[in-house]
C-alpha positions in Angstrom: -22.4 21.2 -8.9 -20.0 20.5 -6.0 -20.0 17.0 -4.4 -21.9 16.5 -1.1 -20.1 14.8 1.8 -21.2 11.3 2.6 -21.7 12.4 6.2 -24.2 14.9 4.9 -26.0 12.3 2.8 -26.1 9.9 5.8 -29.0 11.7 7.4 -31.2 10.8 4.4 -30.5 7.1 4.7 -31.7 6.0 8.1 -34.0 3.5 6.5 -31.4 1.8 4.4 -29.8 -1.4 5.5 -26.3 -0.9 6.9 -23.4 -2.5 5.1 -22.1 -4.0 8.3 -25.5 -5.5 9.2 -25.6 -8.0 6.4 -25.8 -11.5 7.8 -22.6 -13.5 7.6 -22.6 -17.2 6.7 -23.5 -19.5 9.5 -20.3 -21.5 9.0 -18.3 -18.3 9.8 -15.1 -20.2 10.9 -15.0 -22.0 7.6 -15.6 -19.0 5.3 -13.4 -16.4 7.0 -10.2 -17.7 5.6 -11.6 -17.4 2.1 -12.6 -13.7 2.5 -10.0 -11.6 0.9 -7.7 -8.8 2.0 -5.8 -7.1 -0.8 -2.9 -6.6 1.5 -2.1 -7.8 5.0 0.7 -7.0 7.3 0.6 -3.3 7.9 0.7 -2.5 11.6 -2.0 -0.5 13.4 0.5 2.1 14.6 2.8 4.4 12.7 5.8 2.9 14.4 8.0 0.1 13.3 6.7 -3.3 14.2 9.0 -6.1 15.5 10.5 -8.1 12.7 8.8 -11.4 12.2 10.7 -14.3 13.7 9.3 -16.7 11.1 11.6 -17.1 8.1 10.0 -17.4 4.7 11.0 -17.3 1.1 9.9 -14.6 -1.4 7.9 -17.3 -3.2 6.1 -18.3 0.0 5.3 -14.7 0.8 3.9 -14.0 -2.6 1.8 -17.2 -2.6 0.4 -16.4 0.8 -0.5 -12.8 -0.3 -2.2 -14.1 -3.5 -4.1 -16.8 -1.6 -6.0 -14.0 0.3 -7.8 -12.9 -2.8 -7.7 -12.5 -6.6 -9.8 -9.4 -6.4 -7.9 -6.2 -7.5 -7.5 -3.3 -5.2 -7.9 -0.9 -8.1 -10.0 -1.5 -11.2 -12.6 0.4 -13.2 -15.3 -0.2 -10.6 -13.3 0.8 -7.5 -14.7 4.3 -7.3 -18.3 3.2 -7.5 -17.7 0.6 -4.9 -16.1 3.1 -2.5 -19.2 5.3 -2.9 -21.4 2.3 -1.9 -19.2 1.5 1.1 -19.2 5.1 2.2 -23.0 5.3 2.1 -23.3 2.0 4.1 -20.8 3.2 6.7 -22.7 6.5 6.9 -25.8 4.5 7.7 -23.9 2.8 10.5 -22.9 6.2 11.8 -26.6 7.4 11.8 -27.5 4.3 13.8 -25.0 5.2 16.4 -21.8 3.6 15.2 -20.2 0.7 17.1 -19.3 0.2 20.8 -15.8 0.9 22.1 -13.8 -2.1 23.4 -12.0 -1.3 26.7 -8.3 -0.9 26.0 -7.5 -3.3 28.9 -10.0 -5.9 27.9 -8.7 -9.5 27.9 -9.9 -12.3 25.6 -8.9 -15.9 25.8 -10.3 -18.9 24.0 -12.5 -21.0 26.2 -12.4 -18.5 29.0 -15.5 -16.3 29.6 -14.6 -12.6 29.7 -16.5 -9.5 30.7 -16.1 -8.0 27.2 -16.8 -11.1 25.0 -20.3 -10.1 24.0 -19.3 -6.5 23.6 -16.7 -7.7 21.1 -19.4 -9.8 19.4 -21.7 -6.7 19.0 -18.8 -4.7 17.6 -18.0 -7.3 15.0 -21.6 -7.9 14.0 -22.0 -4.2 13.2 -19.1 -4.2 10.8 -20.2 -7.5 9.2 -17.4 -9.6 10.5 -19.7 -11.9 12.6 -23.1 -13.3 11.8 -25.9 -11.4 13.5 -27.2 -14.5 15.4 -23.8 -15.1 17.0 -24.2 -12.3 19.6 -24.1 -14.5 22.7 -21.3 -16.5 24.2 -17.6 -16.4 25.2 -14.5 -16.3 23.1 -14.9 -19.5 21.0 -13.7 -20.5 17.5 -16.4 -18.6 15.8 -15.5 -15.3 17.5 -11.8 -16.0 16.9 -12.6 -16.4 13.2 -14.5 -13.1 13.1 -11.5 -11.4 14.7 -9.3 -12.9 12.1 -11.6 -11.6 9.3 -11.5 -8.2 10.8 -7.7 -8.3 11.0 -7.3 -9.3 7.4 -9.6 -6.4 6.3 -7.4 -4.0 8.3 -4.0 -5.2 7.3 -3.2 -6.8 10.6 -1.6 -10.1 11.3 -4.4 -12.6 11.0 -4.0 -14.4 14.3 -7.6 -14.4 15.6 -6.2 -13.0 18.8 -7.6 -9.7 20.1 -4.2 -8.0 20.5 -3.9 -4.4 21.7 -3.3 -3.3 18.1 -6.4 -5.1 17.0 -8.4 -3.5 19.8 -7.1 -0.1 18.8 -8.3 -0.8 15.2 -11.7 -1.9 16.5 -12.0 1.3 18.4 -11.4 3.6 15.4 -14.7 5.6 15.1 -16.9 4.9 12.2 -16.7 8.6 11.3 -13.0 8.3 10.7 -13.6 5.2 8.5 -16.0 7.3 6.5 -13.4 10.0 6.1 -11.0 7.4 4.8 -13.5 6.3 2.2 -14.2 9.9 1.2 -10.5 10.7 0.9 -9.9 7.6 -1.2 -12.8 8.4 -3.5 -11.5 12.0 -3.9 -8.2 10.7 -5.0 -9.7 8.4 -7.6 -11.9 11.2 -8.9 -8.6 13.0 -9.8 -6.9 9.9 -11.3 -6.9 9.0 -14.9 -5.6 5.5 -15.8 -5.8 3.2 -18.8 -6.2 -0.2 -17.2 -5.8 -2.4 -20.2 -5.8 -6.3 -20.1 -2.6 -6.3 -18.0 -1.5 -3.7 -15.5 0.4 -3.2 -12.2 -0.8 -1.4 -9.1 1.1 -0.4 -6.0 -1.2 0.7 -3.1 1.2 2.6 -1.0 -0.6 2.5 2.4 -1.0 -1.3 2.0 2.7 -1.8 1.0 1.7 -4.4 -1.6 1.9 -4.6 -5.4 -0.6 -6.4 -7.7 -0.1 -7.7 -11.2 -3.6 -7.8 -12.7 -4.5 -9.7 -15.8 -8.0 -10.0 -17.3 -9.5 -8.3 -14.2 -8.0 -10.7 -11.7 -4.9 -10.5 -9.6 -2.4 -13.1 -10.7 0.6 -12.0 -8.7 0.8 -10.1 -5.4 4.0 -9.0 -3.8 5.1 -7.2 -0.6 6.8 -3.9 -1.3 8.8 -1.4 0.6 7.7 2.1 -0.1 8.8 5.6 1.0 9.5 6.6 4.5 7.1 9.1 6.2 9.7 11.8 5.6 10.3 10.7 2.0 6.9 9.5 0.8 6.4 7.6 -2.4 4.4 9.7 -4.9 1.1 8.7 -6.5 1.4 8.4 -10.2 0.4 6.7 -13.4 2.9 5.6 -16.0 3.9 2.7 -18.3 6.5 0.0 -17.7 8.9 0.1 -20.6 11.7 -2.2 -19.8 13.3 -4.6 -17.3 17.0 -4.2 -16.4 19.0 -7.1 -15.1 22.1 -6.4 -13.1 21.6 -2.6 -13.2 24.0 0.0 -11.9 22.6 2.6 -9.6 23.0 6.3 -10.3 22.6 7.9 -6.9 20.1 10.8 -6.8 21.8 14.1 -6.2 19.8 14.7 -3.0 21.1 11.4 -1.6 24.6 12.2 -2.8 24.5 15.7 -1.1 23.2 14.4 2.2 23.9 10.7 2.9 26.9 10.0 0.6 28.6 13.3 1.7 28.1 12.5 5.3 29.6 9.0 4.9 32.6 10.4 3.0 33.3 13.0 5.7 33.5 10.2 8.3 35.2 7.6 6.1 37.1 8.7 2.9 37.1 5.0 1.8 33.3 4.7 1.9 32.8 4.9 -1.9 35.5 2.3 -2.6 33.9 -0.1 -0.1 30.5 0.4 -1.6 31.7 -0.1 -5.2 30.8 3.5 -6.1 32.5 5.9 -8.4 32.3 9.6 -9.0 31.8 10.9 -12.5 31.7 14.3 -14.2 29.1 15.5 -16.6 30.7 13.5 -19.4 30.8 10.3 -17.3 34.6 10.6 -16.8 35.9 9.4 -13.5 36.8 11.9 -10.8 39.1 11.3 -7.8 36.8 11.2 -4.8 39.5 12.9 -2.6 39.3 15.9 -4.9 35.5 16.4 -4.3 34.1 18.8 -1.8 32.0 16.6 0.5 30.9 19.4 2.8 27.3 18.9 1.6 26.6 22.6 1.6 25.9 22.8 -2.2 24.2 20.7 -4.9 26.7 18.2 -6.2 28.2 19.0 -9.7 29.1 15.3 -10.2 27.3 12.0 -10.3 27.8 9.0 -8.0 27.2 5.6 -9.5 27.2 2.2 -7.9 28.4 -0.7 -9.9 26.2 -3.7 -10.3 26.7 -6.7 -8.1 25.5 -8.2 -4.8 26.2 -4.9 -3.1 24.1 -2.8 -5.4 21.1 -1.1 -3.7 18.9 -1.9 -6.6 19.6 -5.6 -6.3 19.5 -7.7 -9.5 16.4 -6.2 -11.2 15.1 -2.7 -12.0 11.8 -2.1 -13.7 11.8 1.1 -15.8 8.6 3.2 -15.7 9.4 6.8 -16.9 7.7 9.4 -14.8 8.0 13.0 -13.5 9.2 11.8 -10.1 12.1 9.6 -11.4 11.0 6.7 -9.2 10.8 3.1 -10.3 10.4 -0.5 -9.0 13.4 -2.6 -8.1 15.0 -5.4 -6.2 17.1 -4.8 -3.1 20.2 -6.1 -1.4 18.3 -6.0 1.9 15.7 -8.6 1.2 15.3 -9.5 4.9 13.2 -6.3 5.2 10.4 -7.9 3.3 9.7 -10.0 6.4 8.8 -6.9 8.4 5.2 -5.8 8.9 6.2 -2.2 8.7 7.5 -1.6 5.1 7.9 2.2 4.8 11.6 2.5 4.5 12.7 3.7 1.0 13.6 7.0 -0.4 10.4 7.0 -2.6 11.0 4.1 -5.0 9.2 0.8 -4.5 11.3 -2.3 -3.7 9.5 -5.4 -4.7 9.7 -8.8 -3.0 10.1 -11.7 -5.4 10.8 -9.2 -8.1 12.2 -11.8 -10.5 8.8 -13.4 -10.6 7.3 -10.0 -11.5 9.9 -9.6 -14.2 9.0 -12.9 -15.7 5.3 -11.9 -15.8 6.1 -8.6 -17.4 8.1 -10.5 -20.1 5.8 -13.4 -20.5 5.1 -12.8 -24.1 8.8 -13.1 -24.9 9.6 -16.8 -24.8 13.3 -16.1 -24.5 12.9 -14.6 -21.1 11.5 -17.2 -18.9 12.1 -17.1 -15.1 14.9 -19.6 -15.6 16.5 -17.5 -18.4 16.2 -14.4 -16.1 18.0 -16.2 -13.3 20.7 -17.4 -15.7 21.3 -13.9 -17.1 21.5 -12.5 -13.6 24.1 -15.1 -12.6 26.4 -13.9 -15.4 26.7 -10.5 -13.8 26.3 -8.8 -17.1 23.7 -6.0 -17.6 20.7 -6.7 -19.8 18.2 -4.1 -20.8 15.0 -5.8 -22.0 12.3 -3.8 -23.6 8.7 -5.0 -23.0 6.9 -5.9 -26.2 3.9 -3.8 -25.1 4.1 -1.1 -22.5 2.3 -2.1 -19.4 0.3 0.5 -17.4 1.3 1.0 -13.8 -0.4 3.0 -11.1 0.9 4.0 -7.7 -2.2 4.8 -5.7 -2.9 6.0 -2.1 -6.0 4.2 -0.9 -6.5 3.9 2.8 -10.0 2.5 2.2 -11.6 0.6 -0.6 -14.1 -2.2 -1.4 -13.4 -5.2 -3.6 -15.9 -6.8 -5.9 -16.9 -9.4 -3.3 -18.1 -6.5 -1.1 -15.2 -6.7 1.4 -14.3 -3.3 2.7 -10.6 -2.8 3.4 -8.9 -0.2 5.6 -5.2 0.7 6.0 -3.4 3.3 8.0 -3.0 6.8 6.6 0.8 6.4 6.9 1.6 9.8 5.4 -1.3 11.6 7.1 -2.6 12.7 3.8 -6.3 11.9 4.2 -7.1 14.8 6.6 -5.0 17.2 4.5 -6.9 16.2 1.3 -10.3 16.5 3.0 -9.5 19.9 4.5 -8.4 21.2 1.1 -11.5 19.8 -0.5 -13.7 21.5 2.2 -11.9 24.8 1.7 -12.5 24.5 -2.1 -16.2 23.7 -1.6 -16.5 26.7 0.8 -14.9 28.9 -1.8 -17.3 27.8 -4.6 -20.2 28.1 -2.3 -19.3 31.7 -1.5 -18.5 32.4 -5.2 -22.0 31.2 -6.1 -23.5 34.0 -4.0 -21.4 36.7 -5.5 -22.5 38.3 -8.8 -19.0 38.6 -10.1 -17.9 35.0 -9.5 -21.2 33.1 -9.8 -20.1 31.6 -13.1 -17.2 29.8 -11.3 -19.6 27.7 -9.2 -21.4 26.3 -12.2 
């Protein structure tokens, strides 16, 4: 039997309580900070956000991300919880959805505004504000509710109703349901062995989680694929940690980017500590290579390890069909950005040495201090993990954690609509097949 859309089911649920109508605690301002968001910091638009002016260390960023919640984005109960959230949001849709906030609305603490109570009603419907707080101006309680909404949607948790926050508030409930449906569809087609320890990268959220005994024990900002070079969804196993790795440039990058640089600057490879090798790893004179970029390279470009290396000081091996992996970077300032979709498909990990130490925690020889010391020598070390650790790169624009908090992120690669359209076409095909005597068996 084919699956029914949650929008179709919604009409049957008009008597059920809406997810967003559960009463929030009375001391909303005190509890909002404790409500989790699996990943914060993704902007509400698909354009690069201004770089944060606040300087922070990798350790601080990781600690701040972990403090939001220890609830995993992805665990064995995620699919069921998404179903529950979709049904609840469908009930909100049946009841008329939520009001739209005027794009030019202005909100200021302590100043009465024309749209203050409209904002309150909007936040009550989505469960970000207690139902009995529907009257009044923009006070601390309303600011805390805005902050809770921002955290759930990956926005900077300022408590200020910025234009980007208003834009997120005005996303129709029907679109939120579609996000939940698309996320559920993806999980229905995902097989993953969780195990007691595993790693998850949620691409739209641009965060990675290290999960142990069903709790997130580490959370890191990551930089994932550009919109034109999206990171793939996959499941694999982490097999080793490489310290001071060299970088073998993918042929696609060598053909386009490296070739373009060499045409402009014949000394580019030397400045970047790169060498050209033949099929047997023998050096080739770069000046004897055809850098026209019109054909697939019949050579390999490799960058030596060091501070200049694009992989930074750590690479995490996870063999897979896409030849992608997790690694450090020599451009660590990019982790301070809200918009972190800037790689060629691999995942650059903030504070990756901490992740390496966690992956190797059952090998006493490789403490964080030992890892730092080994990196300082400049010598390459390939360290096999004692037990392979499952890793999943997932694409969830909507999910619900175990504490009933529903999270949304931007469909940065515009994949939700494509997936739902394909699913609808498949459903239509099987529906028609079921009415045809020659293909009825296909619809069973």
